[in-house]
N, C-alpha and C positions, 0 to 999 in steps of 0.2 A: 289371749288380748291379737286381734288383726294386723300383719302387719302388711307399710304400702311398700314397694319398691318400685322408685322412680330415679330420674339422672338428677346429679350434683347440677343445680343452678348456683351461681353466685351469693346469691342470696344465704346458701346454707353452709358459707364457709363461717364465718365468724365462732357460730354454735360449734361445731364441729371442731372447727382450729383452737377453743376455748378447753373444751374438756379432752382431747388428744393430748394437749400440752401441760394437763393435770393430770395424766395415768403415768405410775412410774416406771410402765414400759417402754412410753415412749422419751420417757424422763433420761434413762439408761443411754439413748440416743443423741442425747439434749437437742430433744426436737423443742424448741419453741412455739407457742400459738402465732407469730408474725411469720415464722420458719414453715411453717405448714400451711399458713393462709396463703402465703407466697408461691408452698412448691403447688396447692391445689389450683389456685389460681391461673397462674400459669400452662397447669394442666387443660384447664377448661379451654383457656385461650390456645390453644393450640389443637384442639379437637378431641381431647384425652374421652375414654367412655368410662366416668364413672356414677357410682349408683349409692343411694341414699335408702336411707330403710328407716321408714318413719311410723310413728305412736300415738295417737290420740294428736296427730298435727307436730309431734317431734319427732326432731330427727334424732336416730337412736341409734344409726350404724354408717358404713359407709364401705366402698368393697370400690377399686380401682381395677377394671380390667384391659390389659392387652392381648387383643385379639391373635397376633402372632408376637407376642412379645419374649417368647422362647424359642428358640432356634428358627425364626423364621417360619414357623412352620404349627406350634403351638398355643395354646393360652397360656396369661402368666400373669396369676393373680399378683399387682406390683405391690398393693396394701389396701389393709382391711385393716377395721377400727369399728370397736363394739363400746358406747357409752357404758361405764364402770356399770350403774344402778340398772343398766339394762342383760347384764352376763349371765349368762345361763337361763335364758328365757327363752332362746331362739332365734334370734336377731340371727347373731352369725351363720346358723345352719342357712336360715330360710336368705340371707346376700348369697352363703355358697350356693346354694342350690338354683338360685338363678342364674348365676355366671354358669353353672354347669353343665343348665340345660340349654343357654345360649352356642355353649362351646361342643358342647358334644351330639347336635342338632346337626353341625358344619362336621361332626367327624372329628374332631380339634382334641385332642388331651388337654390337659393344663399341670402344671408348674405353678410351686412356691417356694420361696425363703421361708422360715422360722429359726427364732434364737434360738438354738443349743441351752440356753437358760432356762426356755420357756414351755415347761413342761407339761402346762395346763393345755396351752395350744398345737404340742403335738400330741396329746392326745385326743382333742377336738377330729385332725384334723386326721388321724388314723380312726378314729369311728366314722368318719365320711368315706373314708375307701385311698384315702393317700395312701403311699407308697416311700419310707424316706430311702433315697437313691445316692446321697451325697453329699460333700459340706464342704464348703469353702471357709478354711481358715484367715478369720483376721480382716476378712470383704468386707464388713462396713465399719467395725468399730474392733480393734486391738484386743486379742485376747478371746474374741468371741466368734464362735464359728457357728455360720447360717446354713443351717440343714435343706438340702432342695429336698421340696415330699413332691410327689408326681401323681398324678390318678388320669389313667387311659378313660379315652371315651370308649362306653360301650362298643362292641364290634358289633356290626349288623350280620346276621345268619346268613352264609353264601346258600345261595340257589344254583341246585345241583338241577346240570342237566339232562335231559331226559337222554336214557341210552340210545346211540346213535349220531345225537346231536354233538356236535362241535362249536368251538369260536374258533372265527376266523380274524388272523394276528395282522 
């Protein structure tokens, strides 16, 4: 099934907020429909880069990208979510590949956090080439560590100078 990715609009928020709040993972963080709707609305009002994935006219996922959100140098995936009925169907991969293409075209690495108890997401990110590089114990919720995952932007091959040429410094 074709997945179309576009910028989120205010009209997308109510439906997203409903399924986010109904998802057990988000419930573990005490996310309510009204709270996530307010957070998404505030993000859009502030110019945040949030994309949605659509299939057959229905929003089935979203990703919130902060272009210089990691160390003021690398991209940071602030939030990503896929509708429960659309999981394991390529929506998450499509969203990740979409933001990776943007960041990697600028030579920017990507970082994200994933809960220590979310083994499925950890496997997903590893399959996409992300590596765990650290942990933040009790960062969002007491008793839960947020694992830091990192994916380097592909490095462009270095062009070697012909013999006898040097670069002026």
